[in-house]
N, C-alpha and C positions, 0 to 999 in steps of 0.2 A: 454567574449563571449564563449560559450561551443562548444566543437568539436565532442562529443559524448554524448549519453544519460547518461553515467556513470559520466559525469561532473555536471549533474543536482542534486542539492541538495536534492530535493524532491526524486529523485530516490534513492540517497545515504541513505537517512533516511528509505525509504521503503525497501530497501535491508536489511539493519540492522534489520528491523522489521521481514522480511522473516526468517532470520537466527535464530531469536529468537523463532518464531512460531515453526519451525522445531525442535529446541532443546527441547521446552515445551512440543509438541505433543509427543515426544518419551516416555514420561512418562505416557501417557494416557493409559487406560485399552486396551488390545489386542482387545476387542471386538468393540473398536472405529476405528480400522484400516481403514474399509471401510465407516466409518460414520463421526463423528466430525473430527477426525484427518485429514482425507483427505480433507473435506470440508474446514477446517480451512486453510490448507496448500494451497489448490488450490486458495482460495479467496485472500491470501497474495501474492503469485505469481503473480496473476493477476493484482495486484497494480503495481509492477514493470514492468511487461510485457506491460502493456497498456502505461506506461510512456515512456518505450523504442520504442514501435511501433509508438506511436504519436509524438514523437521527430522529426522524418524524414518526417512527412507529410507536405505538402507544404501550403495547405490552413490553414488559421486559424480555420475555422469550423472543418476541420478534425482533427487538433491538439485538439481543445476544446472537441470534441466528445470522443477522447480516454482517455483525462484527466478525463472527467465526468465518464466514465466507471471505472476509477482508483479509483475516489471518491466513487463510489458505492461498489466497492469491499472492500475498507478501511472501509466503515460502516458496511458492512457484517462481517468483522473482529472484529468490535467493538462489535457486538452482540456476536460472538463466544467467546470473552474475558468473557462477562458477563455469557454466559451459561456454559462455562467450569468452572467459579468460583462456580456457583449454583449447578453444579453436582458434587462438591468438587474434580475436577481434579487438580485445581491449588489452592494454597494457597493465602492469601491476598497480600503477597509481591509480588508474581508473577503477580497476577491481576494488582496491581499497576504499576508494571513495564511495562507490555503490554500495559495498558491504557496510560501510559505516552508516549510510542513510538507511539501509534496510534495518540495520540494528536499532538505530534511533528510532525509526517509524514503528518497529516492533515494541519497544519499550512503551512508547506513548500509546499505542493501541491497546497493549495489555493493560495499562493504567486505566485507560478508559472503560475498558471492560470491567475491571474491578470496581470502578465507580459506579457503572450501571448496576453491577450485581449488588453493591451496598446501597444503592439508591442515593447517591450522594449529589445529584444534580437537581434535587427538588422537583423532579418529574413524578406525576402521579402515574404509578404503574399498576397495571392489573395483575 
């Protein structure tokens, strides 16, 4: 059983992804500081923030709503990876790394959502 959101594997994977996004976007052109860099960073942070916020929600419906928002932000990041590659801001190796992290985070987030639905975490849900 988890004690804080930091114990949730989906959050851990997403946090690692956020750190990678910040590292990668530092190399983007300065003209993207208020454009793609900012959007990519905010979407990535939204994944972890929504997992964290949803973690303490009491009802299953509330928890699932926040996890669904996290899923949406994750898919937004998936697109930003593609766009970054197509704009030649990242190379194929970096794209592959980011996509791998998106896929891994998605897998763990989907598993966490399945666990919430099946109430496998011992939480009392209304």
